[in-house]
KEPA-745296 format. One record per residue (C-alpha): residue in three letters; x, y, z; residue number from 1. Coordinates in nm, 4 decimals. Each point is the difference from the previous one (the first is absolute). Layout:
ALA,X,Y,Z,NUM
...
***
This chain:
MET,-5.2331,-3.4551,-3.9329,1
SER,-0.0114,-0.2413,0.2945,2
ALA,-0.2257,0.0430,0.3000,3
PRO,0.1324,0.2221,0.2811,4
ASP,0.2049,-0.1636,0.2748,5
VAL,-0.2074,-0.0160,0.3205,6
THR,0.1504,-0.1023,0.3357,7
GLU,-0.1323,-0.0082,0.3558,8
VAL,0.2830,0.1846,0.1764,9
ALA,-0.1592,0.0075,0.3475,10
PRO,-0.3243,-0.1494,0.1331,11
GLY,-0.2807,0.1769,-0.1822,12
VAL,0.2387,0.2177,-0.2051,13
HIS,0.0561,-0.0756,-0.3701,14
ARG,0.2605,0.1623,-0.2233,15
LEU,-0.1238,0.0640,-0.3544,16
ALA,0.2926,0.0501,-0.2393,17
LEU,-0.1776,0.2027,-0.2688,18
PRO,0.1577,0.0560,-0.3435,19
LEU,0.1481,0.3374,-0.0949,20
GLY,0.2643,-0.0301,-0.2717,21
ILE,0.0626,0.3752,-0.0334,22
HIS,0.3506,0.1523,0.0346,23
GLY,0.1413,-0.3440,0.0784,24
VAL,-0.2084,-0.0554,0.3162,25
PRO,-0.1624,-0.3468,-0.0310,26
THR,-0.2583,-0.0009,0.2813,27
VAL,-0.1520,0.1964,0.2856,28
GLY,-0.0958,-0.1680,0.3266,29
ALA,-0.3587,0.0557,0.1141,30
TYR,-0.1174,-0.1607,0.3246,31
LEU,-0.3383,-0.1500,0.0815,32
LEU,-0.0836,0.0212,0.3718,33
ARG,-0.2811,-0.2493,0.0538,34
GLY,-0.2894,0.1342,0.2029,35
SER,-0.2189,-0.1775,0.2501,36
ALA,-0.3216,-0.1566,-0.1222,37
GLY,-0.2295,0.2735,-0.1229,38
ALA,0.2547,0.2771,0.0623,39
GLY,0.1561,0.0138,-0.3456,40
ASP,0.3665,-0.0065,-0.1007,41
VAL,0.2653,0.2702,-0.0113,42
LEU,0.2198,0.0380,-0.3086,43
VAL,0.3305,0.1848,0.0235,44
ASP,0.0982,0.1468,-0.3406,45
CYS,-0.1452,-0.1198,-0.3274,46
GLY,0.2353,0.0168,-0.3006,47
ILE,-0.0819,0.1202,-0.3496,48
ALA,-0.2150,-0.1026,-0.2962,49
ALA,0.1788,-0.3184,-0.1043,50
ALA,-0.1057,-0.3345,-0.1425,51
THR,0.0364,-0.3569,0.1189,52
THR,-0.1620,-0.1480,-0.3119,53
PRO,0.2018,-0.1604,-0.2837,54
ASP,-0.1215,0.2612,-0.2483,55
GLY,0.1173,0.2844,0.2268,56
ASP,-0.3461,0.1529,0.0431,57
PRO,-0.0384,0.1744,0.3380,58
GLY,-0.3767,0.0207,-0.0455,59
PRO,-0.2130,0.3123,-0.0384,60
ASP,0.0910,0.1368,0.3435,61
GLY,0.3575,-0.1315,0.0252,62
THR,-0.0670,-0.2212,0.3013,63
ALA,0.0743,-0.3423,-0.1550,64
ALA,0.3265,-0.0500,0.1914,65
ILE,-0.1311,0.0953,0.3421,66
GLU,-0.3191,-0.1999,-0.0531,67
ALA,0.2068,-0.3091,-0.0799,68
ALA,0.2201,0.0560,0.3053,69
LEU,-0.2988,0.0409,0.2313,70
ALA,-0.1633,-0.3090,-0.1487,71
ALA,0.3136,-0.1987,0.0896,72
CYS,-0.0708,0.1004,0.3627,73
GLY,-0.3620,-0.1083,-0.0297,74
ARG,-0.1134,0.3637,-0.0012,75
GLY,-0.1304,0.2589,-0.2435,76
LEU,-0.0188,0.3741,-0.0390,77
GLU,-0.3436,-0.0086,0.1631,78
ASP,0.1684,-0.1117,0.3251,79
ILE,0.2154,0.3147,0.0258,80
ALA,-0.1399,0.2375,0.2637,81
LEU,0.3045,0.2285,0.0113,82
LEU,0.2899,0.0832,-0.2302,83
VAL,0.2990,0.1672,0.1670,84
VAL,0.2569,0.1456,-0.2409,85
THR,0.3464,0.0397,0.1531,86
HIS,0.0846,0.2847,-0.2388,87
ALA,-0.1355,0.1503,-0.3191,88
HIS,0.2631,-0.1206,-0.2469,89
ILE,-0.1842,-0.1606,-0.2885,90
ASP,0.1446,-0.3504,0.0447,91
HIS,-0.1649,-0.0148,0.3450,92
PHE,-0.3026,0.2163,-0.0762,93
GLY,-0.0899,-0.0450,-0.3680,94
LEU,-0.3070,-0.2211,0.0461,95
ALA,-0.1305,0.1685,0.3155,96
GLY,-0.2918,0.1660,-0.1775,97
GLU,-0.1113,-0.3256,-0.1625,98
VAL,0.0451,-0.2101,0.3151,99
VAL,-0.2237,0.2237,0.2104,100
ARG,-0.2525,0.0340,-0.2826,101
ARG,-0.0228,-0.3757,-0.0446,102
SER,0.0149,-0.0907,0.3699,103
GLY,-0.2049,0.2802,0.1523,104
GLY,0.2714,0.0306,0.2650,105
GLU,0.1737,0.3130,0.1252,106
LEU,0.3365,0.1433,-0.1042,107
TRP,0.2321,0.1351,0.2716,108
MET,0.3180,0.1972,-0.0732,109
HIS,0.2134,0.2486,0.1887,110
ARG,-0.0981,0.3644,-0.0369,111
ASP,0.3435,0.0867,-0.1441,112
THR,-0.0723,-0.2060,-0.3127,113
ARG,-0.2070,0.2894,-0.1342,114
LEU,0.2906,0.1444,-0.2008,115
ASP,0.0521,-0.3315,-0.1804,116
LEU,-0.3717,-0.0180,-0.0728,117
ASP,0.0198,0.3496,-0.1488,118
LYS,0.2729,-0.1218,-0.2381,119
TYR,-0.2251,-0.2751,-0.1319,120
SER,-0.2841,0.2448,-0.0534,121
ASP,0.2249,0.2147,-0.2223,122
PRO,0.2931,-0.2119,-0.1238,123
ASP,0.1033,0.2521,-0.2664,124
GLU,0.0509,0.2655,0.2674,125
ALA,0.1925,-0.2507,0.2138,126
VAL,0.2317,-0.0861,-0.2911,127
ASP,0.0558,0.3702,-0.0728,128
GLN,0.0906,0.0670,0.3637,129
ARG,0.2441,-0.2914,0.0045,130
MET,0.1572,0.1239,-0.3235,131
LEU,0.0469,0.3496,0.1411,132
MET,0.1598,-0.1395,0.3154,133
LEU,0.2475,-0.2195,-0.1867,134
ALA,0.0839,0.2798,-0.2460,135
ASP,0.0706,0.2344,0.2910,136
HIS,0.2584,-0.2506,0.1193,137
GLY,0.1836,-0.0424,-0.3286,138
LEU,-0.1787,-0.2586,-0.2142,139
TYR,-0.0618,0.0857,-0.3672,140
GLY,-0.1149,-0.1351,-0.3354,141
PRO,-0.1322,-0.3523,-0.0614,142
GLU,0.1213,-0.1169,0.3416,143
LEU,-0.2182,0.2649,0.1641,144
ALA,-0.3108,-0.1124,-0.1892,145
GLU,0.0488,-0.3725,0.0618,146
SER,0.0790,0.0583,0.3694,147
SER,-0.3105,0.2121,0.0558,148
GLU,-0.2728,-0.2054,-0.1652,149
GLY,0.0033,-0.3219,0.2036,150
LEU,-0.3386,0.0786,0.1520,151
ARG,-0.1585,-0.0365,-0.3441,152
ASP,0.1239,-0.3618,-0.0153,153
TRP,-0.2010,-0.0813,0.3115,154
MET,-0.3248,0.1856,-0.0659,155
PRO,-0.1468,-0.2619,-0.2420,156
VAL,0.0152,-0.2674,0.2745,157
MET,-0.2152,0.2097,0.2381,158
PRO,-0.3587,-0.0325,-0.1332,159
SER,-0.1366,0.2576,0.2460,160
ILE,0.1263,0.2175,0.2852,161
GLY,-0.0948,-0.1365,0.3402,162
ARG,-0.1458,0.2596,0.2369,163
PRO,0.0552,-0.0719,0.3702,164
ASP,-0.2993,-0.0386,0.2302,165
ARG,0.2221,0.0707,0.3001,166
MET,0.3231,0.1979,0.0210,167
LEU,0.2318,-0.1429,0.2634,168
THR,0.2374,0.1832,0.2332,169
GLY,0.1673,-0.2972,0.1711,170
GLY,-0.0969,-0.1858,0.3153,171
GLU,-0.3301,-0.1358,-0.1335,172
ARG,-0.0760,-0.3681,0.0694,173
ILE,-0.1366,-0.2564,-0.2422,174
THR,-0.1384,-0.3367,0.1069,175
ALA,0.0263,-0.2987,-0.2329,176
GLY,-0.0719,-0.3427,0.1413,177
ASP,0.1826,-0.0403,0.3323,178
ARG,0.2476,0.2823,-0.0663,179
SER,-0.0049,0.3685,0.0748,180
TRP,0.2175,0.2009,-0.2389,181
GLU,0.1248,0.3500,0.0774,182
VAL,0.0525,0.2554,-0.2772,183
VAL,0.3570,0.1348,0.0265,184
HIS,0.0807,0.3085,-0.2080,185
THR,0.3415,-0.0575,-0.1597,186
PRO,0.0720,0.2886,-0.2409,187
GLY,0.3101,0.0021,-0.2186,188
HIS,-0.0489,-0.2227,-0.3020,189
SER,-0.3310,0.1849,-0.0309,190
ASP,-0.1351,0.2856,0.2122,191
GLY,-0.3125,-0.1985,0.0819,192
HIS,0.1555,-0.3437,0.0490,193
VAL,-0.1444,-0.2188,0.2758,194
CYS,0.0845,-0.3421,0.1397,195
LEU,-0.2364,-0.2331,0.1870,196
TRP,0.1341,-0.1396,0.3280,197
SER,-0.1304,-0.3035,0.1895,198
ALA,0.1657,0.0310,0.3407,199
ALA,-0.1369,-0.3320,0.1303,200
ASP,0.2124,-0.2077,-0.2380,201
ARG,0.2415,0.2760,-0.1146,202
VAL,-0.1044,-0.0058,-0.3672,203
LEU,0.0491,0.3097,-0.2165,204
CYS,-0.1642,0.0635,-0.3376,205
SER,0.2759,0.2308,-0.1200,206
GLY,-0.1046,0.1085,-0.3503,207
ASP,0.3133,0.1554,-0.1503,208
HIS,0.1327,0.1320,0.3314,209
LEU,0.2111,-0.3124,0.0588,210
LEU,0.1142,-0.2163,-0.2909,211
GLN,0.2499,-0.2819,0.0345,212
VAL,0.1853,0.0043,-0.3319,213
VAL,0.0274,0.3738,-0.0724,214
SER,0.0123,0.3221,0.1963,215
PRO,-0.3351,0.1723,-0.0715,216
PRO,0.0418,0.3210,-0.2003,217
VAL,-0.0696,0.3278,0.1762,218
THR,-0.0781,0.2624,-0.2616,219
PHE,-0.0389,0.3755,0.0157,220
GLU,-0.2965,0.1619,-0.1754,221
ARG,-0.0744,0.3697,-0.0032,222
GLY,-0.2963,0.0898,0.2163,223
PHE,0.0260,-0.3211,0.2038,224
ALA,0.1983,-0.0444,0.3237,225
ARG,0.2918,0.2379,0.0424,226
ASP,0.2264,-0.2716,0.1474,227
PRO,-0.1220,-0.3467,-0.1040,228
MET,0.3344,-0.1594,0.0898,229
GLY,-0.0216,0.1279,0.3561,230
ALA,-0.3576,-0.1280,0.0223,231
TYR,0.1130,-0.3406,-0.1270,232
LEU,0.2840,-0.0298,0.2502,233
ASP,-0.2409,0.0891,0.2821,234
SER,-0.2488,-0.2605,-0.1290,235
LEU,0.2721,-0.2658,-0.0113,236
GLU,0.0843,0.0710,0.3635,237
ARG,-0.3679,-0.0334,0.0896,238
VAL,-0.0273,-0.3399,-0.1691,239
GLU,0.3345,-0.1177,0.1371,240
ALA,-0.1345,0.0684,0.3511,241
LEU,-0.3053,-0.2181,-0.0748,242
ALA,0.2395,-0.2899,-0.0781,243
PRO,-0.2248,-0.1917,-0.2436,244
ASP,0.0557,-0.3746,0.0000,245
LEU,-0.1622,-0.0470,-0.3427,246
VAL,-0.0068,0.2646,-0.2742,247
LEU,-0.2498,-0.0213,-0.2872,248
PRO,0.1471,0.2305,-0.2674,249
GLY,-0.1558,0.1515,-0.3079,250
HIS,0.2565,-0.1678,-0.2256,251
GLY,0.1757,-0.3318,0.0574,252
PRO,-0.0700,-0.2780,0.2496,253
PRO,-0.0552,0.0481,0.3746,254
PHE,0.3097,0.0175,0.2201,255
ARG,0.0986,-0.0058,0.3662,256
ASP,0.1648,0.2499,0.2357,257
GLY,-0.1449,0.3281,-0.1191,258
ALA,0.2061,0.2005,0.2508,259
ARG,0.3234,-0.1216,-0.1533,260
ARG,-0.1192,0.0846,-0.3512,261
ALA,-0.1196,0.3461,0.1068,262
ALA,0.3402,0.0710,0.1552,263
SER,0.1793,-0.1264,-0.3124,264
ILE,-0.2048,0.2219,-0.2337,265
ALA,0.0563,0.3006,0.2275,266
GLY,0.3728,-0.0669,-0.0055,267
ASN,0.0000,-0.0124,-0.3804,268
LYS,-0.1885,0.3311,-0.0217,269
ARG,0.2356,0.1704,0.2474,270
ARG,0.3060,-0.1192,-0.1922,271
ARG,-0.1457,0.1447,-0.3193,272
LEU,-0.0809,0.3250,0.1832,273
ALA,0.3653,0.0259,0.0999,274
GLN,0.1164,-0.0792,-0.3540,275
VAL,-0.2202,0.2714,-0.1536,276
ARG,0.1168,0.2550,0.2565,277
GLU,0.3656,-0.0837,-0.0667,278
LEU,-0.0474,0.0364,-0.3761,279
VAL,-0.1507,0.3479,0.0397,280
GLU,0.2644,0.1047,0.2526,281
GLU,0.2662,-0.1060,-0.2506,282
ARG,-0.1439,0.2420,-0.2582,283
ALA,-0.3337,0.1569,-0.0938,284
ARG,-0.2087,-0.2406,-0.2069,285
THR,-0.3327,-0.0379,-0.1759,286
VAL,-0.2337,-0.2886,0.0726,287
THR,0.0782,-0.1536,-0.3408,288
ASP,0.3706,0.0131,0.0867,289
ILE,-0.0568,-0.1669,0.3380,290
THR,-0.2314,-0.2608,-0.1511,291
GLY,0.2566,-0.0941,-0.2656,292
THR,0.2682,-0.0372,0.2672,293
VAL,-0.2105,-0.2046,0.2423,294
PHE,-0.1792,-0.2166,-0.2578,295
ARG,0.2651,-0.0945,-0.2539,296
GLN,-0.2069,-0.2583,-0.1872,297
ALA,-0.2150,0.0826,-0.3024,298
LEU,-0.3486,0.1076,0.1100,299
SER,-0.3349,-0.0212,-0.1768,300
GLY,-0.2282,0.3019,0.0064,301
ALA,-0.1973,-0.1273,0.2996,302
GLN,0.3181,-0.1000,0.1836,303
ARG,0.1541,0.3415,-0.0653,304
HIS,-0.3024,0.1741,0.1477,305
PHE,0.0111,-0.2143,0.3147,306
ALA,0.3764,0.0536,0.0308,307
MET,-0.0179,0.3781,-0.0395,308
ALA,-0.3024,0.0288,0.2289,309
GLU,0.1751,-0.1992,0.2716,310
ILE,0.3145,0.2135,-0.0334,311
LEU,-0.2299,0.3008,0.0466,312
ALA,-0.1390,-0.1636,0.3158,313
TYR,0.3555,-0.0295,0.1398,314
LEU,0.0753,0.3605,-0.0914,315
ALA,-0.3274,0.1266,0.1471,316
HIS,0.0842,-0.1796,0.3254,317
HIS,0.3295,0.1884,0.0195,318
GLU,-0.1632,0.3260,-0.1091,319
THR,-0.2610,-0.0112,0.2774,320
ARG,0.2845,-0.0389,0.2509,321
GLY,0.1978,0.2943,-0.1366,322
VAL,0.2831,-0.2188,-0.1308,323
LEU,-0.0410,0.0458,-0.3777,324
GLU,-0.1702,0.2635,-0.2123,325
ARG,-0.0957,0.0519,-0.3635,326
VAL,0.0569,0.3025,-0.2221,327
ARG,-0.1005,0.0623,-0.3616,328
ARG,0.2587,0.0304,-0.2723,329
PRO,-0.0550,0.2580,-0.2741,330
ASP,-0.1488,-0.2754,-0.2181,331
GLY,-0.2674,-0.0660,0.2662,332
VAL,0.1326,-0.3342,0.1241,333
PHE,0.0373,-0.0527,0.3747,334
VAL,0.3484,-0.0688,0.1348,335
TRP,0.0480,-0.1447,0.3479,336
ARG,0.2787,0.1170,0.2301,337
PRO,0.0841,0.0077,0.3731,338
ALA,-0.2237,0.2424,0.1871,339
ASP,0.3006,0.1826,0.1466,340
HIS,0.1366,0.0676,-0.3497,341
GLU,0.1513,0.3446,-0.0383,342
GLU,0.0111,0.1732,-0.3363,343
THR,0.3443,0.1285,-0.0947,344
GLY,0.0366,0.3018,-0.2247,345
PRO,0.2487,0.0417,-0.2863,346
***
């Protein structure tokens, strides 16, 4: 495996394209914010246990890739004073425990990441809960099992579970070199997602909130936010108002005009909201029925979970606004219908 791609994307800010290679995602973008002399550096996200060596050995603690990337910047783990994780999905969070152990730095995450952290503490329970949710919405047999167990694919690349030293709420400020970064809470893709915003030069570390190539998935999980799609649309409006000049995303290269991209993603989500509503108004449907109509291509187990969970996020958005509702069929599966539906007798 070749060394990670490292690029200085703004003065004192380096993008570290760290290897992933799981579920077809090649890299995750971590960002090194160089500190002033003696102040230590800030790292934004950290990737997973992956190797940069020809023999594919990530080392005993899994940090070979990030060590190589930092070395390309003339830095090391010992220079990291603070690790900020944009959200607790494993591709951004997997090495957090090892990075803070090796560096002696602190780990900061939003307080709403606690439910994701609970999943990693008991992955079997998390898989069971996902399976029950998908079964309730019409998925059965081998497809149910393969769509529910994706978390187990990721657990081996997280050597330990990082425990935050500080739980963020949004509005906190972080100084790195000559920049002051503001923590902006941007829920939607994840309940506890945050971006870092440098107002002086209009730079946004966007994590998975804004991506250039794809529209970030917004998934529904039981026990998490009741309306993650609504939260995401509100977060997009917040970032659009900031009008970032340069966006540093969690996947893919940096791009310009963050306001335009935020508006484009919001438009895509609203069009899909309208499509889902129209399908249910046409006739009562299960989530599996809607998913098969909206996503006509063949889906892997992981893709099917993301597709069904995002359809649930659209439906939950309509449900919270009294537009659609769900009722159980005799076989226990939920069927979605317009909220003003009237039963007709024989």
